[in-house]
C-alpha positions in Angstrom: -57.0 -8.8 44.4 -53.6 -7.3 43.7 -52.3 -6.7 40.2 -48.9 -8.2 41.2 -47.8 -11.2 39.3 -45.4 -13.8 40.5 -42.6 -15.3 38.3 -44.6 -18.5 37.8 -47.4 -16.4 36.3 -45.2 -14.6 33.7 -42.0 -15.1 31.8 -39.2 -14.8 34.3 -36.8 -14.0 31.5 -38.7 -10.7 30.9 -38.2 -9.5 34.5 -36.3 -6.4 35.5 -34.0 -8.6 37.7 -33.1 -10.9 34.8 -32.5 -7.9 32.5 -30.3 -6.2 35.1 -28.3 -9.3 35.7 -27.8 -10.0 32.0 -26.7 -6.4 31.4 -24.3 -6.5 34.3 -22.8 -9.8 33.1 -22.4 -8.4 29.6 -20.7 -5.3 30.9 -18.5 -7.3 33.2 -17.6 -9.7 30.4 -16.8 -6.8 28.0 -14.6 -5.1 30.7 -12.9 -8.3 31.7 -11.9 -9.0 28.1 -10.6 -5.6 27.3 -8.9 -5.1 30.7 -7.2 -8.4 30.2 -5.5 -6.9 27.1 -3.6 -4.5 29.4 -3.0 -7.2 32.1 -5.7 -6.3 34.6 -8.8 -7.8 36.0 -11.9 -5.8 37.0 -11.2 -6.1 40.7 -7.6 -5.0 40.1 -8.9 -2.0 38.2 -11.2 -1.2 41.0 -8.3 -1.2 43.5 -6.1 1.0 41.3 -9.0 3.4 40.7 -9.8 3.5 44.4 -6.2 4.3 45.3 -6.0 6.9 42.7 -9.0 8.8 44.2 -8.1 8.1 47.8 -4.6 6.7 48.6 -4.3 4.8 51.8 -7.8 3.2 51.6 -8.1 0.2 53.9 -8.3 -3.3 52.5 -11.9 -3.5 53.8 -12.9 -0.4 52.0 -11.2 -1.6 48.8 -12.9 -4.9 49.1 -16.3 -3.3 49.4 -15.6 -1.1 46.4 -14.5 -4.1 44.3 -17.4 -6.4 45.5 -14.9 -9.0 46.9 -14.2 -10.4 50.4 -11.4 -8.9 52.5 -9.5 -12.2 52.1 -9.8 -12.0 48.3 -8.7 -8.4 48.4 -5.5 -9.3 50.3 -4.6 -11.6 47.4 -5.3 -8.8 44.9 -3.2 -6.3 46.8 -0.3 -8.8 47.0 -0.5 -9.4 43.3 -0.6 -5.7 42.5 2.4 -5.1 44.7 4.3 -7.9 43.0 3.5 -6.4 39.6 4.9 -3.1 40.7 1.6 -1.3 40.4 1.3 -0.4 44.0 3.7 0.1 46.9 2.9 -0.5 50.6 4.4 1.1 53.6 3.7 0.9 57.3 1.0 3.4 58.6 2.7 6.1 60.6 0.4 5.7 63.6 -0.4 2.0 63.3 2.8 0.0 62.6 1.1 -3.2 61.7 -1.3 -1.6 59.2 0.0 -1.2 55.7 -1.1 1.6 53.4 -1.1 1.3 49.7 -0.2 3.9 47.1 0.0 3.8 43.3 3.5 3.6 41.7 4.2 5.4 38.5 3.6 2.2 36.7 0.3 1.8 38.5 -0.8 5.4 37.6 0.0 4.7 33.9 -1.9 1.4 34.0 -5.0 2.9 35.7 -5.1 5.7 33.0 -5.1 3.0 30.3 -7.9 1.2 32.1 -9.9 4.4 32.4 -10.0 4.6 28.6 -11.3 1.1 28.4 -14.0 1.7 31.0 -15.0 5.0 29.4 -15.5 3.3 26.1 -17.7 0.7 27.7 -19.7 3.5 29.4 -20.3 5.1 26.0 -21.5 1.8 24.5 -23.9 1.4 27.4 -25.1 5.0 27.3 -25.6 4.9 23.5 -27.6 1.7 23.7 -30.2 3.3 26.1 -30.2 7.0 26.2 -27.5 8.7 24.3 -29.1 12.2 24.8 -29.6 11.8 28.5 -27.0 9.6 30.2 -28.1 10.9 33.6 -31.4 9.1 33.1 -29.7 5.7 33.1 -27.6 6.4 36.2 -30.4 7.9 38.2 -32.8 5.1 37.3 -30.4 2.4 38.3 -29.7 4.1 41.6 -33.4 4.5 42.3 -33.8 0.8 41.8 -30.9 0.1 44.2 -32.4 2.6 46.8 -35.8 1.0 46.5 -34.4 -2.4 47.4 -32.6 -1.3 50.5 
């Protein structure tokens, strides 16, 4: 007989899945609240950070990075452009494709957001393993890898 127990046999609120989801929601809520103070949402921050590291990313790549659908990403891009945080121009080889780049205002905004995200990272790290932050990162990625 296996030593595996199914949720009905033990407290599902003491499962790894529940704890991960609760931590993710707490982190997301924290970031949403603090990013809102500077006029951003988490998906908007993800787009700005993505463009900062790799200008001209496709909408599909940005959507995957922000965990949203391509349709939702289109709305985010339009909103960021309207707010003057990004600019879009026609791709030199593919005229119907628009590439996005950060404006000066967008660069300033993403820098302010980086500070908020870094503070949240410190809170999370200090709650678990202040002396070894790599332990947290590596453990979470091992869980993700085991599930794929």
